[in-house]
C-alpha positions in Angstrom: -14.9 -2.2 3.6 -12.0 -0.8 5.6 -11.4 -4.1 7.2 -11.4 -5.9 3.8 -8.8 -3.4 2.5 -6.6 -4.1 5.6 -6.7 -7.8 4.8 -5.8 -7.2 1.1 -2.9 -5.0 2.0 -1.6 -7.4 4.6 -1.6 -10.1 2.0 0.5 -7.8 -0.3 2.9 -6.8 2.5 3.2 -10.5 3.6 4.1 -11.4 0.1 6.7 -8.7 -0.1 8.3 -9.8 3.2 8.1 -13.4 2.2 9.9 -12.7 -1.0 12.6 -10.6 0.8 13.4 -13.3 3.4 12.9 -16.5 1.3 13.8 -15.3 -2.2 10.4 -16.2 -3.7 6.9 -15.0 -3.2 3.9 -17.1 -2.2 1.8 -15.5 -4.8 2.9 -16.4 -8.3 2.6 -12.8 -9.7 5.0 -10.0 -10.4 5.1 -6.8 -8.3 3.2 -4.7 -10.9 0.4 -7.3 -11.2 0.1 -7.6 -7.4 -0.1 -3.8 -7.1 -2.9 -3.7 -9.6 -4.9 -6.7 -8.3 -4.4 -6.1 -4.5 -3.1 -2.6 -4.0 -5.5 -0.6 -6.1 -8.7 -2.2 -4.7 -7.3 -1.8 -1.2 -6.7 1.9 -1.8 -10.1 2.3 -3.5 -11.9 0.6 -0.6 -10.3 2.8 2.0 -11.2 6.0 0.1 -14.7 4.8 -0.4 -14.9 3.8 3.3 -13.7 7.3 4.3 -16.4 9.1 2.2 -19.2 6.7 3.4 -18.3 7.3 7.0 -17.7 11.0 6.5 -20.8 12.0 8.5 -20.3 9.5 11.3 -17.7 9.8 14.1 -15.6 6.6 14.1 -12.1 6.6 15.3 -11.9 2.9 14.5 -12.4 3.5 10.8 -9.9 6.3 10.9 -7.4 4.0 12.5 -8.0 1.3 9.8 -7.5 3.9 7.1 -4.4 5.2 8.7 -2.9 1.7 9.1 -3.6 0.9 5.4 -1.8 4.0 4.2 1.2 3.2 6.4 1.3 -0.4 5.2 1.0 0.7 1.5 3.9 3.1 1.9 5.9 0.5 3.8 5.3 -2.2 1.2 6.3 0.1 -1.6 9.4 1.1 0.2 10.3 -2.5 1.0 9.7 -3.6 -2.6 11.8 -0.8 -4.0 14.7 -1.2 -1.7 14.8 -5.0 -2.0 15.5 -4.9 -5.7 18.9 -6.1 -6.8 19.4 -3.3 -9.3 22.0 -0.7 -8.8 21.5 3.0 -9.3 24.0 2.9 -12.2 21.4 1.0 -14.2 19.3 4.1 -14.9 16.5 2.5 -16.9 15.8 0.0 -14.1 16.2 2.7 -11.5 13.7 4.9 -13.4 11.2 2.1 -13.5 11.5 1.5 -9.8 11.0 5.2 -9.0 8.1 5.4 -11.5 6.4 2.6 -9.6 7.4 3.8 -6.1 6.3 7.5 -6.3 2.6 7.0 -7.2 2.1 4.4 -4.4 3.8 6.7 -1.9 1.7 9.6 -2.9 -1.5 7.5 -2.7 -0.4 6.1 0.7 0.2 9.6 2.0 -3.2 10.7 0.8 -4.8 7.7 2.6 -2.8 8.5 5.8 -4.1 12.1 5.6 -7.6 10.8 5.2 -7.1 8.5 8.2 -5.7 11.3 10.4 -8.6 13.6 9.4 -11.0 10.8 10.4 -9.2 10.3 13.7 -9.6 14.0 14.5 -13.4 14.0 13.9 
């Protein structure tokens, strides 16, 4: 499960990087839809993987969970900072922050889970 979540999040981050460098994404969906379709299942899979492997000692699973959390936060940061909106447009800025903060909090939670699994 943890490996499948890594693949999902890599597709998401790849799409973000592709859209930053080439001006269009290779997946024909907007950022919110991609977050729902790819990001949420990836986060859920990592949380489930953590609790399933809670009793076993596996640094590999902890590393996969940690990497997913870091990639989630990096993808969210890249998506937010690559927007063409200025801070003076408060409505757009508010929407970006409203989308950015939950993903960052979830990413930090997953990073904490990964670190705690590494320390087992």
